[in-house]
C-alpha positions, 0 to 999 in steps of 0.5 A, spaced: 745 206 207 737 205 205 732 205 212 727 198 211 722 198 216 718 192 218 711 191 219 708 184 221 702 180 225 708 175 224 710 175 232 716 175 235 715 166 237 715 163 230 722 162 225 717 168 220 719 174 222 728 172 222 726 168 216 724 176 213 730 179 215 735 174 212 731 174 205 732 182 206 740 183 208 741 178 203 737 183 197 739 189 201 746 188 205 747 195 207 739 195 210 737 200 216 731 194 218 727 197 223 721 193 228 715 196 228 710 193 231 710 185 230 705 184 235 698 186 230 691 182 232 692 178 226 686 179 222 684 185 225 684 190 220 683 196 225 688 195 229 693 194 223 690 200 222 692 205 227 699 202 228 701 203 220 697 211 221 701 213 227 708 210 227 711 211 219 709 218 217 714 222 219 720 217 217 725 221 213 724 221 205 725 214 200 725 210 208 723 204 205 716 201 208 715 193 209 708 190 211 706 183 213 699 185 215 694 179 212 700 177 207 698 170 205 698 169 197 692 171 194 689 172 187 684 178 190 689 181 193 696 184 188 702 186 192 702 193 192 708 199 191 704 206 194 708 213 194 705 217 199 709 223 201 715 221 199 716 214 202 714 208 199 710 202 203 709 195 200 704 191 202 698 187 199 692 191 196 687 189 202 685 197 203 689 197 210 695 201 207 691 206 203 685 207 209 691 207 214 695 213 210 690 217 208 694 222 203 689 223 197 695 224 192 698 218 194 700 213 188 698 205 188 701 201 183 700 193 181 707 189 183 706 183 178 705 177 182 711 171 180 711 164 181 715 163 187 711 168 191 711 164 197 713 170 203 714 177 200 718 175 194 716 181 190 714 186 195 722 184 197 724 185 190 721 191 189 724 193 196 730 192 193 730 196 187 727 201 190 735 202 194 738 202 188 734 208 186 728 204 181 722 208 179 716 206 183 713 208 174 718 202 172 716 197 177 708 196 177 702 199 173 698 206 177 692 203 180 685 206 180 681 201 183 685 199 190 681 197 197 680 202 201 677 200 209 671 202 212 673 205 219 669 203 225 665 209 228 663 210 234 655 208 236 652 216 237 645 217 238 641 223 237 636 227 242 629 227 239 627 232 242 634 237 241 637 233 234 643 234 239 647 228 240 645 224 247 650 219 246 657 216 244 658 209 245 665 207 242 669 202 242 676 198 244 681 197 238 687 197 241 690 196 248 698 199 248 703 195 252 701 198 259 694 195 258 690 202 257 685 202 252 684 206 246 677 206 242 676 209 235 672 216 237 676 221 235 678 228 238 675 232 233 669 227 234 668 229 240 669 235 240 664 237 235 658 232 239 659 235 246 659 242 244 661 243 250 656 241 255 657 237 262 658 230 261 659 223 264 662 217 262 660 210 264 666 204 264 661 198 267 659 201 274 664 206 274 662 214 272 668 220 271 666 227 268 671 229 265 676 228 260 683 230 262 688 234 257 693 229 259 696 223 262 700 227 267 694 232 269 691 226 274 697 229 278 693 235 278 687 230 282 692 228 287 689 232 292 682 229 292 685 223 294 691 219 298 694 217 292 692 218 284 696 210 282 691 206 281 686 210 279 682 211 272 682 217 267 680 219 261 685 223 255 686 224 248 693 221 245 697 224 242 694 221 237 689 225 238 684 217 241 681 218 247 684 212 252 682 210 258 688 209 263 689 206 271 695 211 272 702 208 272 698 201 271 704 195 270 703 189 269 702 186 275 698 190 277 694 191 271 691 196 267 685 198 263 684 192 259 684 188 265 681 190 271 677 195 267 675 189 263 676 193 257 679 188 252 678 188 244 671 191 242 668 192 248 664 200 250 664 205 254 658 209 255 659 218 254 652 221 256 651 228 256 647 232 259 
């Protein structure tokens, strides 16, 4: 029973996703389909890469990952098969998969475009052959010039006198189900720039001076306020991205994206003393 994951920007409303699944089950009747996400913002590589990078690597070997992000037929972006860490990835040569996988040893194969490639036909037929044990080397030719993307980085300003980082301005690349705002600032970069100096996180007219070690550490500050619910905090999430959240936010009360205006591409300032 082959595991086949699906990651797309199709959304849940239109018939595209159901049609994709029907095509897979016709070709691979015993497939075990796993939905990763179908709400990736179209034409947003930062969000697509964040989800793919942090969702797929831990699946069992020989899992087949079908990625339908910017999947429309385009002669400049060939369909590709990627073998990485014992798993198979099917998508397009648009740089999203190769950048998300971060694997210097991955093998990228160019798949031939067929006349009837109206809806990921090549990728689905390739998934069928992979599930039957066909080797990737029989399905396409190795590519050495595949596309990669340059991910957005936080704006960094240096102090002219000391040469040290004086300000970091990361931007929101993703808002999760709870409305938490995820930024393009990684833990290791922050620590390298911070050098154990005190700092202030400026979000509009709000200011924070600490980063929690985990979400539940907000409870440690309950003695400083009547309740921590509805208050703003920052931490590095399980994927090591800087995140600002409202403790126990929900869709009725709002999250960091609505209450603080931290929707996509908004920035905050981290200022070092």
